[in-house]
N, C-alpha and C positions, 0 to 999 in steps of 0.2 A: 351496490357492489355484490358481486357473486362470491359466496364463500368458497374457499379453496379446501377441498376435502381429499383430493386425490394425491396430494403431496406425500410421498413416502420419505419421512425425515431420516429413517435409517439409511436408505439408499443415497439420499442427498448428502448426508453426513459422510458415509463411507467413500463416496466418489469425490468429494470436494474439500473435506476438512483440511487435509495436509496442503493442498494447493492454496487455500485461504491463509493458512499459517505462513507459508512461504511469501505470499503477497504482503502480509502484515510485516514480516521480517524485512523484506526488501523496501518497504515504505518507512522503515526505521522504528517500528514499535519495539519497545524493550521487552514486552511480554506477548509475543505473537500468538501463542496458543490461547491465552486468555481473550485476546481480541477476536479470534475466530470463534471461540466458544460463545462469547457475548453476541456475536452476529447471529448464531443459530438460536440463541435464547430470544433475541429480538424478533427473528423471523417467526418463531413459534408463537410469540405473543400477538403478532400482527397477521397471523395466517389468514384470518377471516377477512382482512381488509385488502388482500391481494386480489387484483382484478383478473389476473392471468396466472394460472398455475406454473406456466413456463418462465415467469419472471422471478421465481424464487432465487435462482442463482445470481441474477443481476442484482437483486436486492441484497443478497449476502455480500457480493463484491463491493457494492456501494457502501454498505455498513462497515465493512473492514476498512475501506479507504477513509471514511469519516472518523471512525474510532482511532485509527492510527494517527491521523492528523491531530485529533484532540489530545491524545496521550503525549505526543511530541510537544505540543504547546504547553501542556501541564509540566512535563519534565524540564523544559527550558526555563519556565518560571521558577520551579523548585530549585534548580541548580543555580539560577541567578540569585535567588533569595539566600541559599546556603552560602554561596561565594561572598555575598555582601556581609553576611553574619560572620564568616570566617576571615574576611578581609583579604581574600585571595581570588584570583581569577579562576573561573570554572575550568576543569580539565575534562577532556574527552576520554571516555573509558571504552575499551574494546568489548564487544559482545561475543558470546560463544559462536555465533554465525561467522563473525569476521575472523575469529581464531581458527576456524575450520578451513578457511581459504588459505591454501599454502603457496599459491603461485603469485609471484610479485605482479605480473601483468594484470591478473584478475583483481588483485588488491588495488592497483592503481585505477583500474576502470571503476571499481566500486566507490573509491574515494571521489573520482570525478563525477560519478552519478550522484553521490551524496551532496556534492557541491552545487548541483543544479538547483534552480528555483523549484519549490515544492510541486507546482502543477506540472512542470516539465518532467520531473522525476516520476510522478504518478503516471503520466501518460506513457513514458518509456517502459515502466515496469508492467503496466497492464497490456500495452500494445505489443511489446516485443518479448518480454519474459514470459507472460502468460499466453501470448499469441492470440490475443483477442482482436476481433475486427475493429475498425474505426467506430462502427455503430455501437458495439458492445462496450468499448472503452468510453465512448461518449455517455452511454446510459449509466455506466458505473460511476462516472464522475459528475453527472448532471450537467454536461456541457454539450455544445453542438459538435457534430462530426468535423466540420471545418476547423473548429478550435483545436480538436485533437490533432489534425494534420499540421496546423501551425505550430503547436507546442512540440510535436514530435520532430518537425523539421528544425526548429530552433535548438532543441536539445541535442540532436545528432550533430549539428554544426558546432555547438559549444563543446561537446565531447571531443570532436575531431580536433578542434583548436587546442584544447587542454592537453590531450594526449600527444599531439604533434610537438608541443613545447617540451614534453618530457623526453622525447627521442633525441 
């Protein structure tokens, strides 16, 4: 493996930190800034293992996706455990991001996206919100580009049906 020494972390951080925070928030992380910061810490620890200096951003995106998924899984388990102990059903709580969204149609769209299966939601956020190519989306999620196409197609169709029912 070739050590990566030309990566300017300051430039990488300045250019992509807030985009990675938005990605984590859209994927449902309750602490998106922490997720993005952890991704940069992991990149720094593994910098010598990267074969291609240009893959740092893809590594960061992939790390954010995986960490968001892990944190959501942990939160679901914690809420379930808390609800069992309290003898009540878990309740959904709003996030600061959702409170900032003031238009009803956008809230409906975000609810519909949140209701999609995890992989479809991840593909939509990476592909259309971050405007990544199919290849970049596939690399970030560790799946084939054809799988990205299939998940995107299914997600768009499902959103169309859900939103058509609301009208």
